N, C-alpha and C positions, 0 to 999 in steps of 0.2 A: 433543335426541332423545327420543322417547317410545317406550315398548314397548306393542305392541297385546296386550291381555289374551288369554291363551289361544293366542297364536300367536307362534312364535319368529321375530319380524320387528321390526326396529327402524324406527320411523316417523320420518322426518326432520322437524324444525321449523325447521332453519336450513341455508342452502346457502352455498357458497364460490364466488365468481366467479373461477375459476382463470385466465381469460384475461387479467386485469390483471397477473398475475405475469409475463407475457411482457416487460413493460416495467420490471421492478424494477431493472435494471442502469441504466436511463436515467430513473429515477423522477422526479427533480426537473425535468429538461428536459421530459419529457412532461407533467408537471403544469403547468408554466408555459405550454406550448404549448396545451394544452387550455383552460387558464384564459383565456388571451388569445382563443382562438377562441370561447369561451362568452360573454365579455363583449362582443365585437364582434357576434356573432350576436344577442344579446338587444338590444343598443343599435340595431343596424340595423333589426331587424324591428319593434321597438316604434316606432321613429321612422317607418317606413313606414306603420304603422297610424295613428299620430298625424297624420301629414300628410294621409292620405286622409280622415280624419274631419273635420279642421279646415279644409282648403283646398277651396273650392268647385269649382275647375276639375278636381279629382280625383274629383268625384262622378259617375263614369261606370262602366259595367259592367266594363271592364277593370281599373280601379283598385279597384273593389269586390271583385272576385275576388282581386286582388293582396293587399288587406288581409286577407282571409280566409286566404290562403296564408301570409302573415306571422304570423297568429295561430297557425295550425297548427304552423308551424316553431318558434315561440317555446315552445309547450307541449311539443312532442314532444322538442325538444333538452333541455328541463328535466326530462323523465322519465329521461334517460340520463346526461348529462354530470355533473350534480352528484354522483351516487352514485360515479361513476368518479373524480372529483376528490377526494372525501372518502376514498376507499379508497387513492388514491395518497398523499394527505397523511398519513393515519393508519396505513396498513398494514392496516387492518381490511377484509378482503375478504368478510365475511359479510353475508348478507341473509336475512331471514326468509322461509319459504315463502309466507306471506300477501303479504309485501312484494314478492316475485318475481312472484307472480300479478298483483298490482296494477300493477307495472311493465309486465308484458307486455301487460295489458289496455289501458292508456292509450297506450302506445307504438304497439301494433298498430292500435288504433282511429284514432289520428291519422295514421298512414301510409296507411290506407285512405282516410281523408278527404282527404289530400293528393293521392292519385292521382286522385280524383274531381274535386277542384278543378282540377288541371292539365288534365283532359279538358274541363271546363267553360270554362276559359280558351282552350283551343285552338278550341272551338266558337265562342266569342265572336269571336275573330280571324278565323275562317272566314267568319262572317256579315258582319263589318266589311269584308273584302276582297273576297269573292265575291258578296255580296248587299247592297251598300251602301244601295240605295234602300229596302230593307226593314229595315235594321238597327234604326231607332228603334221600329218596331212589333214586331219579333221579340224584341229584347233589352230589353224593358220592365222596369221596377223589380220588379214582382210575380214575373216569370219568373226574374230574377236572384236574388232572394231565395229562391225555391223551389229553385233549382239549387244554391245555396251551402248552404242548410239541409239539402237532400237529401244532399249529400256528408258533412256532419257527422253527421246522424242515421244514415246508412247505415253509416258506420264503426263507431260505438258499438253499434248494434244487431247488426251482423254478428259483431263480436268478443265480444258477450255469449254467442253460442252456443259459441264457442271457450272462453270462460272456464268455462261451465257443464261442458263435457267435461273441462277441465283440473282442475276441482275434484273430479271423480270419479275422478281418478288418485290412486294412493298412491305416495308417494316414500319409498323405504327404502334408498337408497344405490346407488353412492357419493354423497356429499353435495357433490361438486365439479362445477361447470358449467364446460365448456370454452368460455367465452364471456366478453365484457365486460358483458353484460347478459343479462336473462331473456328468452329467445325460445322459441318452441314446440318446435323440434327438440332443443336441448340439454336442455329439461325433460322431453320425452318419453323421451329416452335414459336418464335416471336413474330413470324410473318402473319400479316392479316390478309393476305391473298391466297389463292389456291396453291398449295404447295405439294399436292399429291404427286404430280409428275416429277417434281424436283427430288422427292424422297424416294420414289420408285426408281428413278435413274441412279440415285446414290446407292440403293440396294443391288441394282443390277452391276454397276461398276465395281462395287465391293466384291461381289461374287467373282467377277471376271479377273480383277487385277490383285486380289488378295488370296481368295480361295484357290484358284487355279494355280498360281505360283507356288503356294504352299504345298499342294498335292504333288507338283512336279519335283519340288525339292525333297519331299518326303519319299517319293518313289525312287528318285536318284540315289539317296543315301541308304534306302533299304536294299537296293540292288548292290551298292557298294559293300555294305556289311556282309551280305550273302556271299559275294565274290571273294571277300577277304577270308571269311570262315572256311571257304572250300579250299584254300591254299593249303597244301599238304605240309610243306616246310615251315617249321616254327620261325626261322629266320626270315623267310619270304613274307610270312604273315606279319611279323613286326615291322619289316620294312614298308609294307603296304599301309599299315596303321600309321607309321611315322610320316608317311607321304601326306596324309590329310588329317593328322591329329589335331593340329591347331585349328584347321578349318572345321572339323567336326565339332570342336569345343565351341567355336563361334556360332555355328549353325544350331547347336543345342540350345544356346542362348536365344537365337532368332526364332526357334520354335515357340519360345515363350512370347517373343515379339509378335509372331503370327497369331498365337492364341489370343493375346489381348486384342489385336486388330479385329479377329473374328468375333469376339465377345462384344467388342464396342460397336461394330458396324453391321453384324448379321444376326443378332439376337434381339428378341422382343424388347421394347423400350418401356419397362415397367419403372415405377418410381424407385424400387430397390436397385435395379440395374443402372438407372440414371446416375445414382450416387456412386456406384461401383465404377461406372464408366469414367467418371472424372479421375479416379485413382489410377485405373488402367491406362488412360490416355497419357497421364503424367509419366507412368512407368515406361511405356514404349517410346516416349519422346526423349527421356533422359538416360535410361540405362543401357540400351544396345549401342549407341554412339560412344559412350564412355568405355564400355567393356571390350568392344572390338579391338581397338589399338592396343589395349593392355594385354589381351590374350595373345595377339600376334607378336607383340614385343617379347613377352616372357617365355612363350612356348615354341617360337619359331627360331631355329638356329640361324638361318640365312638372314633373317631380319635383324637378329641380334649382332651378327657379324657385320652387317652393313651399318648398323648404328654405331658400333664400337670404332669402325674405320672412320666414320665421319667425326665422332668425338675426338679421335686421335689426331686427325688433320686439324681440327679447331685448336686443340691444345698446343700442337706444334707450331701453329701459326702459318 
């Protein structure tokens, strides 16, 4: 802590992630569970990226977006879980204010990028199912690159505004954050300066970068399902469903991801919701990045074929 000159106010330089203490009674079990989840998440998502890059049949818009999604999930899981694992292992729950701000910036930027990529993926499947004759022209390499790059850049630029506002806040206590990681609401709560503008901007950005992509994704898949149900041929209907079955499975999971984000960032912050938000935050941080590569590996024939060929090459030397 530091004392501001001429002002009877203690300025914090270190914070305590109080939420991790909720699991101290099951510390070893929770550590092992999160460690296994982290290893599986990293392995699965890095494997997806490697397969898409190296296997020619996966050089399509759908798998290009999937590789970008796996990159996002690899990075944003790594901004949260390693710190939680270290805290559980060592009992050190502290994090510097600068480290907390950096964690919030990278995590929130990657979440925004992920929401954008999910919307882009839903649009890709909409064009593939509803406008198949125009797919090659509409979803060309240049457009796919711009859509993916836009999702990444959009996330980091948007959250730069939030970081600027956060650095204008003064943190003078208490130094305990009731959360597992650094998020804007828990940090605003411990600020002793005016945080209304910061919280208002957080709400506006949550609406723009979470709610709007969710509505776009929901609209795209509603139109896809309607189009598939209108197909007269049973064989054609089955083929259309198989084209996006694994993607539909993942998006169903991500609707839960969107749901938890909306609850955490767009609902009133009562005491009951504050406790629930900690659980929801952990769920959307841990589960979607773990489930995504598993679903694509188990349900997608092209990905399974690519994986088997890679394993075969490794075995043969």
